LUMVEX-287189 format. One record per residue (C-alpha): residue in one letter; x, y, z; residue number from 1. Coordinates in steps of 0.5 Angstrom, whole numbers, plus 2048, in hexadecimal, padded with zeros to 3 digits. Example, Ala and Ser with C-alpha at 12.3 -4.5 7.8 and 13.67 -1.06 7.14 Angstrom:
BEGIN
<r><resn>a</resn><east>819</east><north>7F7</north><up>810</up><resi>1</resi></r>
<r><resn>s</resn><east>81B</east><north>7FE</north><up>80E</up><resi>2</resi></r>
***
This chain:
BEGIN
<r><resn>m</resn><east>816</east><north>600</north><up>7F0</up><resi>1</resi></r>
<r><resn>s</resn><east>81D</east><north>601</north><up>7F0</up><resi>2</resi></r>
<r><resn>e</resn><east>822</east><north>5FD</north><up>7F5</up><resi>3</resi></r>
<r><resn>y</resn><east>824</east><north>601</north><up>7FB</up><resi>4</resi></r>
<r><resn>i</resn><east>82C</east><north>602</north><up>7FB</up><resi>5</resi></r>
<r><resn>y</resn><east>82F</east><north>602</north><up>802</up><resi>6</resi></r>
<r><resn>n</resn><east>832</east><north>608</north><up>804</up><resi>7</resi></r>
<r><resn>e</resn><east>836</east><north>608</north><up>80A</up><resi>8</resi></r>
<r><resn>i</resn><east>836</east><north>60F</north><up>80C</up><resi>9</resi></r>
<r><resn>l</resn><east>82F</east><north>610</north><up>80A</up><resi>10</resi></r>
<r><resn>a</resn><east>82C</east><north>609</north><up>80D</up><resi>11</resi></r>
<r><resn>d</resn><east>82A</east><north>60C</north><up>814</up><resi>12</resi></r>
<r><resn>k</resn><east>826</east><north>612</north><up>811</up><resi>13</resi></r>
<r><resn>h</resn><east>823</east><north>60D</north><up>80C</up><resi>14</resi></r>
<r><resn>l</resn><east>821</east><north>609</north><up>811</up><resi>15</resi></r>
<r><resn>e</resn><east>81E</east><north>60E</north><up>815</up><resi>16</resi></r>
<r><resn>y</resn><east>81A</east><north>611</north><up>810</up><resi>17</resi></r>
<r><resn>l</resn><east>817</east><north>60A</north><up>80E</up><resi>18</resi></r>
<r><resn>k</resn><east>815</east><north>609</north><up>815</up><resi>19</resi></r>
<r><resn>e</resn><east>811</east><north>610</north><up>815</up><resi>20</resi></r>
<r><resn>r</resn><east>80E</east><north>60E</north><up>80E</up><resi>21</resi></r>
<r><resn>y</resn><east>80C</east><north>607</north><up>810</up><resi>22</resi></r>
<r><resn>s</resn><east>809</east><north>60A</north><up>817</up><resi>23</resi></r>
<r><resn>y</resn><east>805</east><north>60F</north><up>813</up><resi>24</resi></r>
<r><resn>e</resn><east>802</east><north>60A</north><up>80E</up><resi>25</resi></r>
<r><resn>e</resn><east>800</east><north>606</north><up>815</up><resi>26</resi></r>
<r><resn>q</resn><east>7FD</east><north>60C</north><up>817</up><resi>27</resi></r>
<r><resn>r</resn><east>7F9</east><north>60E</north><up>811</up><resi>28</resi></r>
<r><resn>q</resn><east>7F7</east><north>606</north><up>811</up><resi>29</resi></r>
<r><resn>s</resn><east>7F4</east><north>607</north><up>817</up><resi>30</resi></r>
<r><resn>i</resn><east>7F0</east><north>60E</north><up>816</up><resi>31</resi></r>
<r><resn>i</resn><east>7ED</east><north>60B</north><up>80F</up><resi>32</resi></r>
<r><resn>d</resn><east>7EB</east><north>605</north><up>813</up><resi>33</resi></r>
<r><resn>n</resn><east>7E8</east><north>609</north><up>818</up><resi>34</resi></r>
<r><resn>k</resn><east>7E4</east><north>60D</north><up>813</up><resi>35</resi></r>
<r><resn>l</resn><east>7E1</east><north>607</north><up>80F</up><resi>36</resi></r>
<r><resn>s</resn><east>7DF</east><north>604</north><up>816</up><resi>37</resi></r>
<r><resn>q</resn><east>7DB</east><north>60B</north><up>818</up><resi>38</resi></r>
<r><resn>i</resn><east>7D8</east><north>60B</north><up>811</up><resi>39</resi></r>
<r><resn>t</resn><east>7D6</east><north>604</north><up>812</up><resi>40</resi></r>
<r><resn>g</resn><east>7D3</east><north>605</north><up>818</up><resi>41</resi></r>
<r><resn>q</resn><east>7CF</east><north>60C</north><up>817</up><resi>42</resi></r>
<r><resn>s</resn><east>7CD</east><north>609</north><up>810</up><resi>43</resi></r>
<r><resn>g</resn><east>7C9</east><north>603</north><up>814</up><resi>44</resi></r>
<r><resn>i</resn><east>7C6</east><north>608</north><up>819</up><resi>45</resi></r>
<r><resn>i</resn><east>7C4</east><north>60C</north><up>813</up><resi>46</resi></r>
<r><resn>f</resn><east>7C1</east><north>606</north><up>810</up><resi>47</resi></r>
<r><resn>g</resn><east>7BD</east><north>604</north><up>816</up><resi>48</resi></r>
<r><resn>i</resn><east>7BA</east><north>60C</north><up>816</up><resi>49</resi></r>
<r><resn>v</resn><east>7B8</east><north>60B</north><up>80F</up><resi>50</resi></r>
<r><resn>g</resn><east>7B5</east><north>605</north><up>811</up><resi>51</resi></r>
<r><resn>l</resn><east>7B0</east><north>608</north><up>816</up><resi>52</resi></r>
<r><resn>f</resn><east>7AF</east><north>60E</north><up>811</up><resi>53</resi></r>
<r><resn>i</resn><east>7AD</east><north>60A</north><up>80B</up><resi>54</resi></r>
<r><resn>p</resn><east>7A6</east><north>609</north><up>80E</up><resi>55</resi></r>
<r><resn>l</resn><east>7A5</east><north>610</north><up>810</up><resi>56</resi></r>
<r><resn>f</resn><east>7A7</east><north>612</north><up>809</up><resi>57</resi></r>
<r><resn>y</resn><east>7A2</east><north>60D</north><up>805</up><resi>58</resi></r>
<r><resn>g</resn><east>79D</east><north>610</north><up>80A</up><resi>59</resi></r>
<r><resn>s</resn><east>79E</east><north>617</north><up>808</up><resi>60</resi></r>
<r><resn>l</resn><east>79F</east><north>615</north><up>801</up><resi>61</resi></r>
<r><resn>s</resn><east>798</east><north>612</north><up>7FF</up><resi>62</resi></r>
<r><resn>q</resn><east>796</east><north>619</north><up>800</up><resi>63</resi></r>
<r><resn>l</resn><east>79B</east><north>61D</north><up>7FC</up><resi>64</resi></r>
<r><resn>p</resn><east>79B</east><north>61F</north><up>7F4</up><resi>65</resi></r>
<r><resn>v</resn><east>79E</east><north>61A</north><up>7EF</up><resi>66</resi></r>
<r><resn>i</resn><east>7A4</east><north>61F</north><up>7EE</up><resi>67</resi></r>
<r><resn>m</resn><east>7A5</east><north>61F</north><up>7F5</up><resi>68</resi></r>
<r><resn>k</resn><east>7A5</east><north>618</north><up>7F6</up><resi>69</resi></r>
<r><resn>i</resn><east>7AA</east><north>617</north><up>7F0</up><resi>70</resi></r>
<r><resn>i</resn><east>7AF</east><north>61C</north><up>7F3</up><resi>71</resi></r>
<r><resn>l</resn><east>7AE</east><north>619</north><up>7FA</up><resi>72</resi></r>
<r><resn>s</resn><east>7AF</east><north>612</north><up>7F8</up><resi>73</resi></r>
<r><resn>f</resn><east>7B5</east><north>613</north><up>7F4</up><resi>74</resi></r>
<r><resn>l</resn><east>7B8</east><north>617</north><up>7FA</up><resi>75</resi></r>
<r><resn>l</resn><east>7B6</east><north>610</north><up>7FE</up><resi>76</resi></r>
<r><resn>f</resn><east>7B9</east><north>60C</north><up>7F9</up><resi>77</resi></r>
<r><resn>i</resn><east>7C0</east><north>610</north><up>7F8</up><resi>78</resi></r>
<r><resn>s</resn><east>7C1</east><north>610</north><up>800</up><resi>79</resi></r>
<r><resn>f</resn><east>7C0</east><north>609</north><up>800</up><resi>80</resi></r>
<r><resn>i</resn><east>7C5</east><north>607</north><up>7FB</up><resi>81</resi></r>
<r><resn>s</resn><east>7CA</east><north>60C</north><up>7FE</up><resi>82</resi></r>
<r><resn>f</resn><east>7CA</east><north>609</north><up>805</up><resi>83</resi></r>
<r><resn>v</resn><east>7CA</east><north>602</north><up>802</up><resi>84</resi></r>
<r><resn>g</resn><east>7D0</east><north>604</north><up>7FD</up><resi>85</resi></r>
<r><resn>s</resn><east>7D3</east><north>607</north><up>803</up><resi>86</resi></r>
<r><resn>i</resn><east>7D3</east><north>601</north><up>807</up><resi>87</resi></r>
<r><resn>i</resn><east>7D5</east><north>5FD</north><up>802</up><resi>88</resi></r>
<r><resn>y</resn><east>7DC</east><north>601</north><up>801</up><resi>89</resi></r>
<r><resn>s</resn><east>7DD</east><north>601</north><up>808</up><resi>90</resi></r>
<r><resn>a</resn><east>7DC</east><north>5F9</north><up>809</up><resi>91</resi></r>
<r><resn>k</resn><east>7E1</east><north>5F8</north><up>803</up><resi>92</resi></r>
<r><resn>s</resn><east>7E7</east><north>5FB</north><up>808</up><resi>93</resi></r>
<r><resn>l</resn><east>7E5</east><north>5F5</north><up>80D</up><resi>94</resi></r>
<r><resn>n</resn><east>7E8</east><north>5F0</north><up>808</up><resi>95</resi></r>
<r><resn>i</resn><east>7EE</east><north>5EE</north><up>80C</up><resi>96</resi></r>
<r><resn>r</resn><east>7F1</east><north>5EA</north><up>806</up><resi>97</resi></r>
<r><resn>k</resn><east>7F1</east><north>5EF</north><up>801</up><resi>98</resi></r>
<r><resn>f</resn><east>7F4</east><north>5F4</north><up>806</up><resi>99</resi></r>
<r><resn>s</resn><east>7FA</east><north>5F0</north><up>809</up><resi>100</resi></r>
<r><resn>y</resn><east>7FE</east><north>5F6</north><up>80C</up><resi>101</resi></r>
<r><resn>s</resn><east>806</east><north>5F5</north><up>80C</up><resi>102</resi></r>
<r><resn>t</resn><east>80A</east><north>5F6</north><up>812</up><resi>103</resi></r>
<r><resn>t</resn><east>811</east><north>5F4</north><up>814</up><resi>104</resi></r>
<r><resn>s</resn><east>813</east><north>5EC</north><up>814</up><resi>105</resi></r>
<r><resn>t</resn><east>817</east><north>5E8</north><up>819</up><resi>106</resi></r>
<r><resn>k</resn><east>81A</east><north>5E5</north><up>813</up><resi>107</resi></r>
<r><resn>t</resn><east>81E</east><north>5EB</north><up>812</up><resi>108</resi></r>
<r><resn>v</resn><east>821</east><north>5EA</north><up>819</up><resi>109</resi></r>
<r><resn>l</resn><east>822</east><north>5E2</north><up>818</up><resi>110</resi></r>
<r><resn>k</resn><east>826</east><north>5E3</north><up>812</up><resi>111</resi></r>
<r><resn>n</resn><east>82E</east><north>5E2</north><up>812</up><resi>112</resi></r>
<r><resn>h</resn><east>830</east><north>5E9</north><up>811</up><resi>113</resi></r>
<r><resn>q</resn><east>838</east><north>5EA</north><up>811</up><resi>114</resi></r>
<r><resn>s</resn><east>838</east><north>5F1</north><up>813</up><resi>115</resi></r>
<r><resn>e</resn><east>834</east><north>5F7</north><up>816</up><resi>116</resi></r>
<r><resn>q</resn><east>833</east><north>5FA</north><up>80F</up><resi>117</resi></r>
<r><resn>e</resn><east>830</east><north>5F4</north><up>80C</up><resi>118</resi></r>
<r><resn>f</resn><east>82B</east><north>5F4</north><up>812</up><resi>119</resi></r>
<r><resn>v</resn><east>829</east><north>5FB</north><up>811</up><resi>120</resi></r>
<r><resn>e</resn><east>829</east><north>5FA</north><up>80A</up><resi>121</resi></r>
<r><resn>e</resn><east>824</east><north>5F5</north><up>80A</up><resi>122</resi></r>
<r><resn>e</resn><east>820</east><north>5F9</north><up>80F</up><resi>123</resi></r>
<r><resn>i</resn><east>820</east><north>5FF</north><up>80B</up><resi>124</resi></r>
<r><resn>k</resn><east>81D</east><north>5FA</north><up>805</up><resi>125</resi></r>
<r><resn>d</resn><east>818</east><north>5F7</north><up>809</up><resi>126</resi></r>
<r><resn>l</resn><east>815</east><north>5FE</north><up>80B</up><resi>127</resi></r>
<r><resn>i</resn><east>815</east><north>600</north><up>804</up><resi>128</resi></r>
<r><resn>y</resn><east>811</east><north>5FA</north><up>802</up><resi>129</resi></r>
<r><resn>s</resn><east>80C</east><north>5FB</north><up>808</up><resi>130</resi></r>
<r><resn>i</resn><east>80B</east><north>603</north><up>807</up><resi>131</resi></r>
<r><resn>n</resn><east>80A</east><north>602</north><up>7FF</up><resi>132</resi></r>
<r><resn>h</resn><east>805</east><north>5FC</north><up>800</up><resi>133</resi></r>
<r><resn>n</resn><east>801</east><north>5FF</north><up>806</up><resi>134</resi></r>
<r><resn>l</resn><east>801</east><north>606</north><up>802</up><resi>135</resi></r>
<r><resn>e</resn><east>7FE</east><north>602</north><up>7FC</up><resi>136</resi></r>
<r><resn>l</resn><east>7F9</east><north>5FF</north><up>801</up><resi>137</resi></r>
<r><resn>n</resn><east>7F7</east><north>605</north><up>805</up><resi>138</resi></r>
<r><resn>n</resn><east>7F6</east><north>609</north><up>7FE</up><resi>139</resi></r>
<r><resn>i</resn><east>7F1</east><north>603</north><up>7FC</up><resi>140</resi></r>
<r><resn>k</resn><east>7ED</east><north>604</north><up>803</up><resi>141</resi></r>
<r><resn>g</resn><east>7EE</east><north>60C</north><up>802</up><resi>142</resi></r>
<r><resn>t</resn><east>7EA</east><north>60B</north><up>7FC</up><resi>143</resi></r>
<r><resn>y</resn><east>7E5</east><north>607</north><up>7FF</up><resi>144</resi></r>
<r><resn>l</resn><east>7E4</east><north>60C</north><up>805</up><resi>145</resi></r>
<r><resn>n</resn><east>7E3</east><north>612</north><up>7FF</up><resi>146</resi></r>
<r><resn>k</resn><east>7DD</east><north>60E</north><up>7FC</up><resi>147</resi></r>
<r><resn>a</resn><east>7DA</east><north>60B</north><up>803</up><resi>148</resi></r>
<r><resn>h</resn><east>7DA</east><north>613</north><up>805</up><resi>149</resi></r>
<r><resn>f</resn><east>7D7</east><north>615</north><up>7FF</up><resi>150</resi></r>
<r><resn>g</resn><east>7D2</east><north>610</north><up>7FF</up><resi>151</resi></r>
<r><resn>f</resn><east>7D0</east><north>612</north><up>807</up><resi>152</resi></r>
<r><resn>k</resn><east>7D0</east><north>619</north><up>805</up><resi>153</resi></r>
<r><resn>t</resn><east>7CC</east><north>618</north><up>7FF</up><resi>154</resi></r>
<r><resn>g</resn><east>7C7</east><north>614</north><up>803</up><resi>155</resi></r>
<r><resn>i</resn><east>7C7</east><north>619</north><up>809</up><resi>156</resi></r>
<r><resn>i</resn><east>7C5</east><north>61F</north><up>804</up><resi>157</resi></r>
<r><resn>s</resn><east>7C0</east><north>61B</north><up>801</up><resi>158</resi></r>
<r><resn>i</resn><east>7BC</east><north>619</north><up>807</up><resi>159</resi></r>
<r><resn>g</resn><east>7BD</east><north>620</north><up>80A</up><resi>160</resi></r>
<r><resn>i</resn><east>7BA</east><north>623</north><up>803</up><resi>161</resi></r>
<r><resn>l</resn><east>7B4</east><north>61E</north><up>804</up><resi>162</resi></r>
<r><resn>s</resn><east>7B3</east><north>620</north><up>80B</up><resi>163</resi></r>
<r><resn>i</resn><east>7B2</east><north>627</north><up>809</up><resi>164</resi></r>
<r><resn>l</resn><east>7AE</east><north>626</north><up>803</up><resi>165</resi></r>
<r><resn>l</resn><east>7A9</east><north>621</north><up>807</up><resi>166</resi></r>
<r><resn>f</resn><east>7A9</east><north>626</north><up>80D</up><resi>167</resi></r>
<r><resn>f</resn><east>7A7</east><north>62C</north><up>809</up><resi>168</resi></r>
<r><resn>q</resn><east>7A3</east><north>628</north><up>804</up><resi>169</resi></r>
<r><resn>k</resn><east>79B</east><north>629</north><up>805</up><resi>170</resi></r>
<r><resn>p</resn><east>797</east><north>624</north><up>803</up><resi>171</resi></r>
<r><resn>d</resn><east>791</east><north>625</north><up>7FE</up><resi>172</resi></r>
<r><resn>d</resn><east>78A</east><north>627</north><up>801</up><resi>173</resi></r>
<r><resn>q</resn><east>786</east><north>621</north><up>801</up><resi>174</resi></r>
<r><resn>k</resn><east>77F</east><north>623</north><up>7FE</up><resi>175</resi></r>
<r><resn>m</resn><east>779</east><north>61E</north><up>7FE</up><resi>176</resi></r>
<r><resn>i</resn><east>776</east><north>61E</north><up>7F7</up><resi>177</resi></r>
<r><resn>i</resn><east>76F</east><north>61D</north><up>7F6</up><resi>178</resi></r>
<r><resn>e</resn><east>76C</east><north>61A</north><up>7EF</up><resi>179</resi></r>
<r><resn>n</resn><east>766</east><north>61D</north><up>7ED</up><resi>180</resi></r>
<r><resn>p</resn><east>765</east><north>622</north><up>7F3</up><resi>181</resi></r>
<r><resn>i</resn><east>75E</east><north>624</north><up>7F5</up><resi>182</resi></r>
<r><resn>s</resn><east>75D</east><north>62C</north><up>7F5</up><resi>183</resi></r>
<r><resn>i</resn><east>75A</east><north>62F</north><up>7FC</up><resi>184</resi></r>
<r><resn>e</resn><east>754</east><north>632</north><up>7F8</up><resi>185</resi></r>
<r><resn>k</resn><east>752</east><north>62B</north><up>7F6</up><resi>186</resi></r>
<r><resn>i</resn><east>753</east><north>628</north><up>7FD</up><resi>187</resi></r>
<r><resn>e</resn><east>74E</east><north>62E</north><up>7FF</up><resi>188</resi></r>
<r><resn>k</resn><east>749</east><north>62D</north><up>7FA</up><resi>189</resi></r>
<r><resn>n</resn><east>749</east><north>626</north><up>7FC</up><resi>190</resi></r>
<r><resn>l</resn><east>748</east><north>627</north><up>803</up><resi>191</resi></r>
<r><resn>d</resn><east>743</east><north>62C</north><up>802</up><resi>192</resi></r>
<r><resn>s</resn><east>73F</east><north>627</north><up>7FE</up><resi>193</resi></r>
<r><resn>i</resn><east>740</east><north>622</north><up>803</up><resi>194</resi></r>
<r><resn>h</resn><east>73D</east><north>627</north><up>808</up><resi>195</resi></r>
<r><resn>n</resn><east>737</east><north>628</north><up>804</up><resi>196</resi></r>
<r><resn>d</resn><east>736</east><north>621</north><up>803</up><resi>197</resi></r>
<r><resn>l</resn><east>736</east><north>620</north><up>80B</up><resi>198</resi></r>
<r><resn>k</resn><east>731</east><north>626</north><up>80C</up><resi>199</resi></r>
<r><resn>i</resn><east>72C</east><north>622</north><up>807</up><resi>200</resi></r>
<r><resn>i</resn><east>72D</east><north>61C</north><up>80B</up><resi>201</resi></r>
<r><resn>s</resn><east>72C</east><north>61F</north><up>811</up><resi>202</resi></r>
<r><resn>n</resn><east>726</east><north>622</north><up>80F</up><resi>203</resi></r>
<r><resn>n</resn><east>723</east><north>61C</north><up>80C</up><resi>204</resi></r>
<r><resn>f</resn><east>725</east><north>618</north><up>813</up><resi>205</resi></r>
<r><resn>k</resn><east>721</east><north>61D</north><up>817</up><resi>206</resi></r>
<r><resn>e</resn><east>71B</east><north>61D</north><up>812</up><resi>207</resi></r>
<r><resn>i</resn><east>71B</east><north>616</north><up>812</up><resi>208</resi></r>
<r><resn>s</resn><east>71B</east><north>616</north><up>81A</up><resi>209</resi></r>
<r><resn>k</resn><east>716</east><north>61B</north><up>81A</up><resi>210</resi></r>
<r><resn>l</resn><east>711</east><north>616</north><up>816</up><resi>211</resi></r>
<r><resn>k</resn><east>713</east><north>611</north><up>81A</up><resi>212</resi></r>
<r><resn>t</resn><east>711</east><north>615</north><up>821</up><resi>213</resi></r>
<r><resn>d</resn><east>70A</east><north>617</north><up>81D</up><resi>214</resi></r>
<r><resn>s</resn><east>708</east><north>610</north><up>81B</up><resi>215</resi></r>
<r><resn>i</resn><east>709</east><north>60E</north><up>822</up><resi>216</resi></r>
<r><resn>n</resn><east>705</east><north>613</north><up>825</up><resi>217</resi></r>
<r><resn>e</resn><east>6FF</east><north>612</north><up>821</up><resi>218</resi></r>
***
């Protein structure tokens, strides 16, 4: 970076411009921080919803075809990884040591400046350094924001597709399979045979009862 050369005619314009630029980076920092905080909070809420959704998911999963199980499990895995990645990138911006922003310092005022020109020149140099430093940090945070937003969006889309598939998916009809089934015809024949046997037993019983009665009367 080239050294600033003081220009008495343009110094006030330089100072005004740099102050506006410094203010812009402050506003940009605030916007990025707010968006990262929103993504962190919303990801936490969605995480809780997914946690409630998993038991229902596995309850429905057991009745679905194998291919559909694989697809739904993959979507659930993608959504989980996406939300975790989103939270991780959002949390990276909370590292205060890494994101130490520069601002004007009281040391500038305490320096023994011999003239107004020297003070203005020092102030301009401070602003130039602060703007460049804060710009670099905001760009890093902006990259984190893009990645966190991508992860959050991917997670939401995955959960949406997963919900739609589960809503419209009909489980296979559960049928009871009976091994070695007995035909109805055989059952009917067996019933007729039993019925005839009961008739014979009944007739025999009547004959025995009659014989007993006759023997008693004699």
